[in-house]
DSSP file (Angstrom, degrees, kcal/mol; ACC not computed):
  #  RESIDUE AA STRUCTURE BP1 BP2  ACC     N-H-->O    O-->H-N    N-H-->O    O-->H-N    TCO  KAPPA ALPHA  PHI   PSI    X-CA   Y-CA   Z-CA
    1    1 A X              0   0    0      0, 0.0     2,-0.1     0, 0.0   130,-0.1   0.000 360.0 360.0 360.0 135.1    0.0    0.0    0.0
    2    2 A X        -     0   0    0    128,-0.2     2,-0.3     1,-0.1    27,-0.2  -0.396 360.0-113.3 -70.1 140.8    1.3    3.4   -1.0
    3    3 A X        -     0   0    0     -2,-0.1     2,-0.3    25,-0.1    27,-0.2  -0.598  36.9-151.8 -73.2 134.4    2.2    5.9    1.7
    4    4 A X  E     -a   30   0A   0     25,-2.9    27,-2.6    -2,-0.3     2,-0.6  -0.841   9.7-142.8-115.2 146.4   -0.2    8.9    1.6
    5    5 A X  E     -a   31   0A   0     -2,-0.3    49,-2.6    25,-0.2    50,-1.4  -0.942  23.8-175.9-110.5 119.9    0.3   12.5    2.7
    6    6 A X  E     -ab  32  55A   0     25,-3.1    27,-2.8    -2,-0.6     2,-0.6  -0.939  19.7-150.6-120.6 135.9   -2.7   14.1    4.3
    7    7 A X  E     -ab  33  56A   0     48,-2.4    50,-2.6    -2,-0.4     2,-0.6  -0.934  14.8-161.0-101.7 117.6   -3.3   17.7    5.5
    8    8 A X  E     -ab  34  57A   0     25,-3.4    27,-2.6    -2,-0.6     2,-0.8  -0.885   2.0-163.9 -98.1 119.9   -5.7   17.8    8.4
    9    9 A X  E     +ab  35  58A   0     48,-3.3    50,-2.3    -2,-0.6     2,-0.3  -0.878  36.4 133.6-108.5 100.9   -7.2   21.2    8.9
   10   10 A X        -     0   0    0     25,-1.8    52,-0.1    -2,-0.8    -2,-0.1  -0.993  41.9-164.6-153.6 134.7   -8.6   21.1   12.4
   11   11 A X        +     0   0    0     -2,-0.3     2,-0.7    50,-0.3    25,-0.1   0.547  67.5  91.0-101.6  -8.7   -8.5   23.5   15.4
   12   12 A X     >  -     0   0    0      1,-0.2     4,-2.3     2,-0.0     3,-0.3  -0.792  62.0-155.4 -92.8 114.7   -9.7   21.1   18.1
   13   13 A X  H  > S+     0   0    0     -2,-0.7     4,-2.4     1,-0.2     5,-0.2   0.848  95.1  53.9 -57.3 -35.3   -6.7   19.3   19.8
   14   14 A X  H  > S+     0   0    0      2,-0.2     4,-2.4     1,-0.2    -1,-0.2   0.902 110.1  46.0 -65.5 -40.7   -9.0   16.4   20.8
   15   15 A X  H  > S+     0   0    0     -3,-0.3     4,-2.4     2,-0.2    -2,-0.2   0.842 111.0  53.4 -71.2 -33.1  -10.2   15.9   17.3
   16   16 A X  H  X S+     0   0    0     -4,-2.3     4,-2.6     2,-0.2    -2,-0.2   0.951 111.8  44.8 -62.4 -48.9   -6.6   16.1   16.0
   17   17 A X  H  X S+     0   0    0     -4,-2.4     4,-2.8     1,-0.2     5,-0.2   0.910 112.5  52.0 -61.8 -43.5   -5.6   13.4   18.4
   18   18 A X  H  X S+     0   0    0     -4,-2.4     4,-2.4     2,-0.2    -1,-0.2   0.910 111.5  47.1 -59.3 -44.2   -8.7   11.3   17.6
   19   19 A X  H  X S+     0   0    0     -4,-2.4     4,-2.4     2,-0.2     5,-0.2   0.929 112.7  48.4 -64.8 -46.2   -7.9   11.5   13.9
   20   20 A X  H  X S+     0   0    0     -4,-2.6     4,-2.1     1,-0.2    -2,-0.2   0.927 114.0  46.5 -60.5 -45.3   -4.2   10.6   14.4
   21   21 A X  H  X S+     0   0    0     -4,-2.8     4,-3.2     1,-0.2     5,-0.2   0.890 111.4  51.7 -65.2 -39.4   -5.1    7.7   16.6
   22   22 A X  H  X S+     0   0    0     -4,-2.4     4,-2.3    -5,-0.2    -2,-0.2   0.916 110.8  47.0 -65.9 -42.9   -7.8    6.4   14.1
   23   23 A X  H  <>S+     0   0    0     -4,-2.4     5,-2.0     2,-0.2     4,-0.4   0.903 115.8  46.5 -64.8 -39.4   -5.4    6.5   11.1
   24   24 A X  H ><5S+     0   0    0     -4,-2.1     3,-1.2    -5,-0.2    -2,-0.2   0.949 113.6  47.4 -65.1 -49.0   -2.7    4.7   13.2
   25   25 A X  H 3<5S+     0   0    0     -4,-3.2    -2,-0.2     1,-0.3    -1,-0.2   0.851 109.5  54.0 -60.9 -36.8   -5.2    2.1   14.5
   26   26 A X  T 3<5S-     0   0    0     -4,-2.3    -1,-0.3    -5,-0.2    -2,-0.2   0.584 110.7-124.1 -75.7  -9.3   -6.5    1.5   11.0
   27   27 A X  T < 5 +     0   0    0     -3,-1.2     2,-0.5    -4,-0.4    -3,-0.2   0.760  50.7 162.9  73.3  24.5   -3.0    0.8    9.8
   28   28 A X      < -     0   0    0     -5,-2.0     2,-2.0    -6,-0.2    -1,-0.2  -0.670  41.7-132.1 -78.8 122.0   -3.2    3.5    7.1
   29   29 A X        +     0   0    0     -2,-0.5   -25,-2.9   -27,-0.2     2,-0.4  -0.519  57.3 141.0 -75.2  85.2    0.4    4.3    5.9
   30   30 A X  E     -a    4   0A   0     -2,-2.0     2,-0.5   -27,-0.2   -25,-0.2  -0.952  52.0-145.0-134.0 146.8   -0.1    8.1    6.2
   31   31 A X  E     -a    5   0A   0    -27,-2.6   -25,-3.1    -2,-0.4     2,-0.7  -0.960  24.1-158.2-102.0 123.8    1.7   11.2    7.2
   32   32 A X  E     -a    6   0A   0     -2,-0.5     2,-0.3   -27,-0.2   -25,-0.2  -0.911   7.5-170.4-108.1 111.4   -0.7   13.7    8.8
   33   33 A X  E     -a    7   0A   0    -27,-2.8   -25,-3.4    -2,-0.7     2,-0.4  -0.763  16.4-144.4 -91.1 147.7    0.3   17.3    8.8
   34   34 A X  E     -a    8   0A   0     -2,-0.3     2,-0.4   -27,-0.2   -25,-0.2  -0.949  17.9-172.3-121.9 132.6   -1.9   19.6   10.8
   35   35 A X  E     -a    9   0A   0    -27,-2.6   -25,-1.8    -2,-0.4     6,-0.1  -0.991  11.1-158.5-116.7 130.1   -3.0   23.1   10.3
   36   36 A X  S    S+     0   0    0     -2,-0.4    27,-0.4   -27,-0.2     2,-0.3   0.497  71.4  18.8 -92.0  -3.9   -4.9   24.6   13.2
   37   37 A X  S  > S-     0   0    0     25,-0.1     4,-1.9     1,-0.1    27,-0.2  -0.967  84.3 -98.6-155.3 170.8   -6.7   27.4   11.3
   38   38 A X  H  > S+     0   0    0     25,-1.7     4,-2.0    27,-0.7     5,-0.2   0.884 119.0  49.4 -62.9 -42.2   -7.7   28.4    7.8
   39   39 A X  H  > S+     0   0    0     24,-0.3     4,-2.5     1,-0.2    -1,-0.2   0.906 110.1  51.9 -64.8 -40.4   -4.8   30.8    7.2
   40   40 A X  H  > S+     0   0    0      1,-0.2     4,-2.4     2,-0.2    -1,-0.2   0.871 107.4  54.0 -63.2 -36.7   -2.3   28.2    8.4
   41   41 A X  H  X S+     0   0    0     -4,-1.9     4,-2.0     2,-0.2    -2,-0.2   0.944 111.7  42.5 -63.6 -48.7   -3.7   25.7    6.0
   42   42 A X  H  X S+     0   0    0     -4,-2.0     4,-2.5     1,-0.2    -2,-0.2   0.902 114.0  51.9 -66.1 -40.7   -3.3   27.9    2.9
   43   43 A X  H  X S+     0   0    0     -4,-2.5     4,-2.4     1,-0.2    -1,-0.2   0.894 107.5  53.7 -61.7 -39.5    0.1   29.0    4.1
   44   44 A X  H  X S+     0   0    0     -4,-2.4     4,-1.9     2,-0.2    -2,-0.2   0.931 110.3  46.5 -59.8 -46.4    1.1   25.4    4.4
   45   45 A X  H  < S+     0   0    0     -4,-2.0    -2,-0.2     1,-0.2    -1,-0.2   0.918 112.7  49.3 -63.7 -43.0    0.1   24.6    0.9
   46   46 A X  H >< S+     0   0    0     -4,-2.5     3,-0.8     1,-0.2    -1,-0.2   0.882 113.1  47.2 -63.3 -38.4    1.9   27.7   -0.5
   47   47 A X  H 3< S+     0   0    0     -4,-2.4     3,-0.2     1,-0.2    -1,-0.2   0.815 118.6  40.9 -71.9 -30.8    5.1   26.8    1.4
   48   48 A X  T ><  +     0   0    0     -4,-1.9     3,-1.9    -5,-0.2    -1,-0.2  -0.131  70.0 135.6-111.1  35.9    4.9   23.2    0.2
   49   49 A X  T <  S+     0   0    0     -3,-0.8     3,-0.5     1,-0.3    -1,-0.2   0.739  74.2  51.7 -59.7 -24.5    3.8   23.7   -3.4
   50   50 A X  T 3  S+     0   0    0     -3,-0.2    -1,-0.3     1,-0.2    -2,-0.1   0.561 120.2  33.2 -89.6  -9.6    6.4   21.2   -4.6
   51   51 A X  S <  S+     0   0    0     -3,-1.9    -1,-0.2    -6,-0.2    -2,-0.1  -0.429  82.9 175.4-141.8  63.6    5.2   18.4   -2.2
   52   52 A X        -     0   0    0     -3,-0.5   -47,-0.1    86,-0.3    -3,-0.1  -0.278  37.2 -96.5 -69.0 153.8    1.5   19.0   -1.8
   53   53 A X        -     0   0    0      1,-0.1   -47,-0.2   -49,-0.1    -1,-0.1  -0.294  20.1-133.7 -67.1 157.7   -0.6   16.6    0.2
   54   54 A X  S    S+     0   0    0    -49,-2.6    30,-0.7     1,-0.2     2,-0.3   0.732  88.5  12.8 -79.6 -24.5   -2.5   13.8   -1.6
   55   55 A X  E     -bc   6  84A   0    -50,-1.4   -48,-2.4    28,-0.2     2,-0.5  -0.993  65.3-146.2-153.8 146.7   -5.7   14.5    0.4
   56   56 A X  E     -bc   7  85A   0     28,-2.4    30,-3.2    -2,-0.3     2,-0.6  -0.984   2.4-160.7-122.2 128.4   -7.1   17.3    2.6
   57   57 A X  E     -bc   8  86A   0    -50,-2.6   -48,-3.3    -2,-0.5     2,-0.5  -0.946  23.5-169.7-102.8 117.2   -9.4   16.7    5.5
   58   58 A X  E     -bc   9  87A   0     28,-2.7    30,-2.4    -2,-0.6     2,-0.2  -0.936  17.5-153.2-123.2 120.6  -11.0   20.0    6.2
   59   59 A X        -     0   0    0    -50,-2.3    30,-0.2    -2,-0.5     3,-0.1  -0.566  12.1-145.8 -78.6 151.8  -13.2   21.1    9.2
   60   60 A X  S    S+     0   0    0     -2,-0.2     7,-2.8     1,-0.2     2,-1.3   0.831  84.2  69.5 -86.7 -34.8  -15.7   23.9    8.4
   61   61 A X  S    S+     0   0    0      5,-0.2   -50,-0.3     6,-0.1     2,-0.3  -0.678  70.4 144.4 -92.6  90.9  -15.6   25.6   11.8
   62   62 A X        -     0   0    0     -2,-1.3   -25,-0.1    -3,-0.1     2,-0.1  -0.898  48.1-111.7-126.6 152.4  -12.1   27.2   11.9
   63   63 A X  S    S+     0   0    0    -27,-0.4     2,-1.9    -2,-0.3   -25,-1.7  -0.392  92.6   9.7 -75.6 164.1  -10.6   30.3   13.3
   64   64 A X  S    S+     0   0    0    -27,-0.2     2,-0.4   -26,-0.1    -1,-0.1  -0.473 136.4  23.1  68.6 -78.1   -9.3   33.1   11.0
   65   65 A X  S    S-     0   0    0     -2,-1.9   -27,-0.7    -4,-0.0   -26,-0.1  -0.972  88.4-125.5-116.0 133.3  -10.6   31.7    7.8
   66   66 A X     >  -     0   0    0     -2,-0.4     4,-2.3     1,-0.1    -5,-0.2  -0.187  28.5-104.8 -66.9 165.6  -13.6   29.4    7.8
   67   67 A X  H  > S+     0   0    0     -7,-2.8     4,-2.8     1,-0.2     5,-0.2   0.857 123.3  55.3 -58.8 -35.5  -13.4   26.0    6.1
   68   68 A X  H  > S+     0   0    0     -8,-0.4     4,-2.5     2,-0.2    -1,-0.2   0.896 107.1  49.0 -66.2 -39.2  -15.5   27.3    3.3
   69   69 A X  H  > S+     0   0    0      2,-0.2     4,-2.3     1,-0.2    -2,-0.2   0.914 112.8  47.9 -64.8 -42.2  -13.0   30.2    2.7
   70   70 A X  H  X S+     0   0    0     -4,-2.3     4,-2.7     2,-0.2    -2,-0.2   0.931 111.6  50.1 -62.7 -45.7  -10.2   27.7    2.7
   71   71 A X  H  X S+     0   0    0     -4,-2.8     4,-2.8     1,-0.2    -2,-0.2   0.915 110.1  50.7 -59.5 -44.4  -12.1   25.4    0.3
   72   72 A X  H  X S+     0   0    0     -4,-2.5     4,-0.9     1,-0.2    -1,-0.2   0.925 112.0  47.1 -58.4 -46.0  -12.7   28.4   -2.0
   73   73 A X  H  < S+     0   0    0     -4,-2.3     3,-0.2     2,-0.2    -2,-0.2   0.892 114.4  46.9 -66.0 -39.5   -9.1   29.3   -2.0
   74   74 A X  H >< S+     0   0    0     -4,-2.7     3,-1.5     1,-0.2    -2,-0.2   0.952 113.3  46.5 -66.3 -49.3   -7.9   25.8   -2.7
   75   75 A X  H 3< S+     0   0    0     -4,-2.8    -1,-0.2     1,-0.3    -2,-0.2   0.571 113.5  49.7 -76.1  -7.5  -10.4   25.1   -5.5
   76   76 A X  T 3< S+     0   0    0     -4,-0.9     2,-0.5    -3,-0.2    -1,-0.3   0.252  90.3  95.0-109.5  11.0   -9.6   28.4   -7.2
   77   77 A X  S <> S-     0   0    0     -3,-1.5     4,-2.2    -4,-0.1     5,-0.2  -0.883  74.4-136.1-103.0 131.2   -5.8   27.9   -7.1
   78   78 A X  T  4 S+     0   0    0     -2,-0.5     4,-0.1     1,-0.2    -1,-0.1   0.800 102.2  33.0 -59.0 -31.0   -4.2   26.5  -10.2
   79   79 A X  T  4 S+     0   0    0      2,-0.1     3,-0.3     1,-0.1    -1,-0.2   0.748 121.6  45.1 -97.2 -25.4   -1.9   24.1   -8.3
   80   80 A X  T >4 S+     0   0    0     -6,-0.2     3,-2.1     1,-0.2    -2,-0.2   0.737  90.5  81.0 -89.3 -23.9   -4.1   23.2   -5.3
   81   81 A X  T 3< S+     0   0    0     -4,-2.2    -1,-0.2     1,-0.3     4,-0.1   0.689  83.9  62.3 -64.0 -19.5   -7.4   22.6   -7.0
   82   82 A X  T 3  S+     0   0    0     -3,-0.3     2,-0.4    -5,-0.2    54,-0.4   0.663  80.3 100.4 -77.7 -15.6   -6.5   19.0   -8.0
   83   83 A X  S <  S-     0   0    0     -3,-2.1     2,-0.2    -9,-0.1   -28,-0.2  -0.571  81.5-119.6 -74.2 123.7   -6.2   17.9   -4.4
   84   84 A X  E     -c   55   0A   0    -30,-0.7   -28,-2.4    -2,-0.4     2,-0.5  -0.444  27.6-156.5 -62.8 131.8   -9.3   16.1   -3.2
   85   85 A X  E     -c   56   0A   0     19,-0.3    21,-2.6   -30,-0.2    22,-1.1  -0.957   6.6-166.4-116.1 119.3  -10.8   17.9   -0.2
   86   86 A X  E     -cd  57 107A   0    -30,-3.2   -28,-2.7    -2,-0.5     2,-0.4  -0.918  17.1-138.7-104.9 117.4  -13.0   15.9    2.2
   87   87 A X  E     -cd  58 108A   0     20,-2.9    22,-3.2    -2,-0.6     2,-0.5  -0.634  21.6-175.8 -73.3 128.3  -15.1   18.1    4.5
   88   88 A X  E     + d   0 109A   0    -30,-2.4     2,-0.3    -2,-0.4    22,-0.2  -0.907  27.0 134.5-129.4 100.6  -15.0   16.4    7.9
   89   89 A X  E     - d   0 110A   0     20,-2.1    22,-3.4    -2,-0.5   -30,-0.1  -0.881  62.9-124.7-145.4 166.5  -17.2   18.3   10.3
   90   90 A X  S    S+     0   0    0     -2,-0.3     2,-0.3    20,-0.2    20,-0.1   0.533  75.7 112.8 -90.7  -9.1  -19.9   18.1   12.9
   91   91 A X        +     0   0    0      1,-0.1    -2,-0.2     2,-0.0    20,-0.0  -0.500  38.6 178.5 -73.3 124.0  -22.3   20.3   11.0
   92   92 A X        +     0   0    0     -2,-0.3    -1,-0.1    18,-0.1     2,-0.1   0.287  36.1 137.1-100.0   6.7  -25.4   18.6    9.7
   93   93 A X     >  -     0   0    0      1,-0.2     4,-2.2     2,-0.1     5,-0.2  -0.326  52.8-146.3 -60.3 125.8  -26.7   21.8    8.2
   94   94 A X  H  > S+     0   0    0      1,-0.2     4,-2.9     2,-0.2     5,-0.2   0.857 101.8  56.6 -59.8 -34.2  -28.1   21.3    4.7
   95   95 A X  H  > S+     0   0    0      2,-0.2     4,-2.9     1,-0.2     5,-0.2   0.906 106.5  48.3 -64.5 -41.9  -26.8   24.8    3.8
   96   96 A X  H  > S+     0   0    0      2,-0.2     4,-2.3     1,-0.2    -2,-0.2   0.910 113.0  48.4 -63.6 -42.3  -23.2   23.8    4.8
   97   97 A X  H  X S+     0   0    0     -4,-2.2     4,-2.2     2,-0.2     5,-0.2   0.957 114.5  45.4 -61.4 -50.7  -23.5   20.6    2.7
   98   98 A X  H  X S+     0   0    0     -4,-2.9     4,-2.4     1,-0.2    -2,-0.2   0.933 114.8  46.7 -59.3 -49.6  -24.9   22.5   -0.3
   99   99 A X  H  X S+     0   0    0     -4,-2.9     4,-1.6     1,-0.2    -1,-0.2   0.876 110.0  54.4 -63.6 -37.3  -22.3   25.4   -0.1
  100  100 A X  H  <>S+     0   0    0     -4,-2.3     5,-2.4    -5,-0.2    -1,-0.2   0.928 111.9  43.2 -63.1 -44.6  -19.4   22.9    0.4
  101  101 A X  H ><5S+     0   0    0     -4,-2.2     3,-1.6     3,-0.2    -1,-0.2   0.862 110.4  55.9 -70.2 -33.8  -20.3   21.0   -2.8
  102  102 A X  H 3<5S+     0   0    0     -4,-2.4    -1,-0.2     1,-0.3    -2,-0.2   0.818 105.8  52.8 -64.3 -28.4  -20.9   24.3   -4.6
  103  103 A X  T 3<5S-     0   0    0     -4,-1.6    -1,-0.3    -5,-0.2    -2,-0.2   0.282 128.2-103.2 -88.8  10.1  -17.4   25.2   -3.7
  104  104 A X  T < 5 +     0   0    0     -3,-1.6   -19,-0.3     1,-0.2    -3,-0.2   0.782  55.9 172.0  75.5  31.7  -16.2   21.9   -5.2
  105  105 A X      < -     0   0    0     -5,-2.4    -1,-0.2     1,-0.1   -19,-0.2  -0.427  31.5-140.2 -61.0 147.2  -15.7   19.8   -2.1
  106  106 A X  S    S-     0   0    0    -21,-2.6     2,-0.3     1,-0.3   -20,-0.2   0.741  76.8  -9.9 -85.9 -24.5  -15.0   16.2   -3.1
  107  107 A X  E     -d   86   0A   0    -22,-1.1   -20,-2.9    -7,-0.1     2,-0.5  -0.970  57.2-136.8-165.0 163.4  -17.1   14.7   -0.2
  108  108 A X  E     -d   87   0A   0     -2,-0.3     2,-0.4   -22,-0.2   -20,-0.2  -0.972  25.8-178.7-130.3 113.8  -18.8   15.8    2.9
  109  109 A X  E     -d   88   0A   0    -22,-3.2   -20,-2.1    -2,-0.5     2,-0.4  -0.923  25.8-127.3-119.1 137.8  -18.4   13.5    6.0
  110  110 A X  E     -d   89   0A   0     -2,-0.4     2,-0.7   -22,-0.2   -20,-0.2  -0.701  27.8-126.4 -82.3 132.5  -19.9   13.9    9.5
  111  111 A X        -     0   0    0    -22,-3.4     2,-0.1    -2,-0.4     7,-0.1  -0.681  23.1-146.1 -81.3 112.9  -17.3   13.8   12.2
  112  112 A X        -     0   0    0     -2,-0.7   -22,-0.0     1,-0.1    -1,-0.0  -0.486   7.3-151.6 -77.6 152.2  -18.3   11.1   14.7
  113  113 A X  S    S+     0   0    0     -2,-0.1     2,-0.3   -23,-0.0    -1,-0.1   0.706  73.9  84.6 -93.6 -23.6  -17.4   11.7   18.4
  114  114 A X  S  > S-     0   0    0      1,-0.1     4,-2.4     2,-0.0     5,-0.2  -0.628  77.9-135.5 -82.5 136.1  -17.1    8.0   19.3
  115  115 A X  H  > S+     0   0    0     -2,-0.3     4,-2.8     1,-0.2     5,-0.2   0.903 103.8  51.2 -61.0 -43.3  -13.7    6.4   18.5
  116  116 A X  H  > S+     0   0    0      1,-0.2     4,-1.7     2,-0.2    -1,-0.2   0.901 112.5  46.5 -62.4 -40.1  -15.1    3.2   16.9
  117  117 A X  H  > S+     0   0    0      2,-0.2     4,-1.8     1,-0.2    -1,-0.2   0.877 112.5  50.5 -67.5 -36.8  -17.3    5.3   14.6
  118  118 A X  H  X S+     0   0    0     -4,-2.4     4,-2.4     1,-0.2    -2,-0.2   0.895 107.4  53.7 -66.3 -39.6  -14.4    7.5   13.8
  119  119 A X  H  X S+     0   0    0     -4,-2.8     4,-2.5     1,-0.2    -1,-0.2   0.880 106.2  53.5 -61.5 -38.1  -12.3    4.4   13.0
  120  120 A X  H  X S+     0   0    0     -4,-1.7     4,-2.1     2,-0.2    -1,-0.2   0.906 107.9  49.9 -63.2 -42.5  -15.1    3.3   10.6
  121  121 A X  H  X S+     0   0    0     -4,-1.8     4,-2.7     2,-0.2    -2,-0.2   0.927 111.2  49.0 -61.2 -44.9  -14.9    6.7    8.8
  122  122 A X  H  X S+     0   0    0     -4,-2.4     4,-2.9     1,-0.2    -2,-0.2   0.901 109.4  52.5 -62.6 -40.7  -11.1    6.4    8.5
  123  123 A X  H  X S+     0   0    0     -4,-2.5     4,-2.8     2,-0.2    -1,-0.2   0.902 111.5  46.7 -60.4 -40.4  -11.5    2.8    7.1
  124  124 A X  H  X S+     0   0    0     -4,-2.1     4,-2.6     2,-0.2     5,-0.4   0.892 111.8  49.7 -70.8 -39.3  -14.0    4.1    4.5
  125  125 A X  H  X>S+     0   0    0     -4,-2.7     4,-1.6     2,-0.2     5,-1.0   0.945 114.7  46.1 -60.2 -46.9  -11.7    7.0    3.6
  126  126 A X  I  X>S+     0   0    0     -4,-2.9     5,-1.0     3,-0.2     4,-0.9   0.935 112.9  49.2 -60.8 -48.0   -8.8    4.5    3.3
  127  127 A X  I  <>S+     0   0    0     -4,-2.8     5,-0.8    -5,-0.2     4,-0.3   0.923 125.4  24.9 -61.3 -47.1  -10.9    2.0    1.3
  128  128 A X  I  X>S+     0   0    0     -4,-2.6     5,-3.6     3,-0.2     4,-0.9   0.973 130.3  32.8 -84.0 -59.3  -12.2    4.6   -1.3
  129  129 A X  I  <5S+     0   0    0     -4,-1.6    -3,-0.2    -5,-0.4    -2,-0.1   0.784 130.1  30.9 -74.0 -28.1   -9.8    7.5   -1.5
  130  130 A X  I  <<S+     0   0    0     -5,-1.0  -128,-0.2    -4,-0.9    -1,-0.2   0.662 132.9  23.7-107.3 -18.2   -6.5    5.6   -0.8
  131  131 A X  I  4<S+     0   0    0     -5,-1.0    -3,-0.2    -6,-0.3    -4,-0.2   0.712 130.3  28.4-116.3 -31.6   -7.2    2.1   -2.3
  132  132 A X  I  <<S+     0   0    0     -4,-0.9    -3,-0.2    -5,-0.8    -4,-0.2   0.894 105.3  67.2 -98.6 -53.6   -9.9    2.5   -4.9
  133  133 A X  S   <S-     0   0    0     -5,-3.6     2,-0.7    -6,-0.1     0, 0.0  -0.346  77.7-128.3 -69.8 148.9   -9.7    6.0   -6.3
  134  134 A X        -     0   0    0     -2,-0.0     2,-0.1     3,-0.0    -1,-0.1  -0.896  26.7-146.3 -97.4 116.3   -6.8    7.0   -8.4
  135  135 A X        -     0   0    0     -2,-0.7     3,-0.1     1,-0.1   -52,-0.1  -0.467  25.7 -94.6 -80.8 153.2   -5.4   10.3   -7.0
  136  136 A X        -     0   0    0    -54,-0.4    -1,-0.1   -82,-0.2   -52,-0.1  -0.302  49.2 -94.9 -65.1 151.9   -3.9   12.9   -9.2
  137  137 A X        -     0   0    0      2,-0.1    -1,-0.1     1,-0.1    -3,-0.0  -0.209  33.5-110.5 -63.9 159.9   -0.1   12.9   -9.6
  138  138 A X  S    S+     0   0    0     -3,-0.1     2,-0.4     1,-0.1   -86,-0.3   0.862  99.3  35.9 -60.7 -39.2    2.0   15.1   -7.4
  139  139 A X              0   0    0      1,-0.1    -2,-0.1   -88,-0.1    -1,-0.1  -0.904 360.0 360.0-122.7 147.3    3.1   17.5  -10.2
  140  140 A X              0   0    0     -2,-0.4    -1,-0.1    -4,-0.1    -2,-0.1   0.473 360.0 360.0 -68.7 360.0    1.2   18.8  -13.2
């Protein structure tokens, strides 16, 4: 299985730890970089333009720039827009779902609070995005 590079954009330390533990427990060969706010996420991508992540897990409720603002900036950037962005949030709002897809999110996932349920989400991300789907190459 190929090693994957994931950018986790999340401001809650508990959710960061939960995500890291779930990917480890699921045996997903991944490097998880973490950005704690929207501005930090975009700055990370700009700084690492030659080694962009394969996948972005993006919370909507972030300080500085919201997840929607980050998604807009990613999907309107010539080099970043190819990166699949999975919204991973607690928001069940139909408006958030609609706006996320209008901004070209690749999927919208509800963030479970229970570790076993979170592990199931990670297994599904791994199964589809990392084993079934063909991700775009690192460089254009």
